[in-house]
C-alpha positions, 0 to 999 in steps of 0.5 A, spaced: 635 244 514 636 251 518 631 253 523 625 259 520 625 265 524 619 266 528 613 270 523 615 276 529 622 275 528 621 274 520 618 281 520 622 285 524 629 282 522 625 285 515 624 292 518 631 292 520 636 290 514 630 295 510 631 300 514 639 299 514 638 298 507 636 305 506 639 309 510 646 306 508 643 308 501 641 315 504 648 316 507 651 314 499 647 320 497 650 325 501 657 323 501 656 323 493 653 330 494 659 333 499 664 329 494 661 333 489 661 340 493 668 338 494 671 336 487 667 343 483 667 348 488 672 354 488 672 355 496 677 352 500 673 353 506 667 349 503 671 343 500 674 343 507 668 342 510 665 338 505 670 333 506 670 333 513 663 332 513 664 325 508 669 323 514 664 323 519 659 320 515 665 314 515 668 313 520 661 314 525 655 311 520 657 308 514 660 301 517 655 300 523 650 301 517 653 296 513 655 290 518 648 291 521 645 291 513 650 285 512 648 281 519 640 284 518 640 280 510 644 274 513 639 273 519 634 273 513 636 268 508 638 263 513 632 263 517 627 263 512 625 259 506 629 264 501 636 261 503 643 264 502 645 260 495 638 257 493 635 264 488 640 267 485 639 274 487 639 273 494 646 270 492 648 277 489 645 281 494 649 277 499 656 278 495 655 285 493 653 288 500 660 284 502 663 287 496 662 294 498 662 293 505 669 290 504 670 297 500 667 301 504 673 299 510 679 299 504 677 304 499 672 310 500 675 310 508 682 311 507 680 316 500 676 321 505 682 320 511 687 322 505 683 328 502 682 330 509 688 329 511 690 334 505 686 339 505 686 340 513 694 342 512 692 347 508 693 344 501 688 343 495 683 336 494 689 332 492 684 327 487 677 328 487 677 321 485 678 319 493 671 323 494 667 321 489 669 314 486 667 310 492 660 314 492 659 313 485 660 306 485 657 304 492 650 309 489 650 304 483 650 297 487 645 299 491 641 302 487 642 295 483 640 291 490 633 294 491 631 293 484 633 286 485 630 285 491 624 288 488 624 284 481 627 278 485 630 276 478 634 269 475 630 263 479 634 258 482 641 257 483 643 249 482 643 249 489 635 251 490 634 247 484 637 241 488 633 242 495 626 243 491 627 237 487 625 233 494 620 237 497 616 237 490 617 228 489 614 229 497 607 235 495 606 229 489 606 223 493 601 226 498 
């Protein structure tokens, strides 16, 4: 059995998780706005400014916020009765957070870096998908995770049902 967090520690972890998650969502909205601007403007100066700003977000803000979201979510899931694999919504959020963090490292950042390199060399934006696809997919995932965090759908996993059964028997025996 995992050690449970004290109430102050749980509240602190929850606040950190909500702030980090909201920050990740906000950064993604900013990336989407910048990517849309870069993909739709006719001004080379605006394209360059937009993709350079995207690079700053991607290089300095996204990964720390992503890892803080992942870490605080793990602390909450492992240190509270929700558990990591007891409830389908928690399990889904964990895997989506891991997937979007991985996609940030291996798809979004390289796409933004390629766009910056091409534009800085005096060329046009090579592919609008490089600056739009990542933020659109990420934003969709974060909105979905926010919704399931609020609604908590789907019930228990098999593991969660197995773990709950002995606890119910103990209560009935008392």
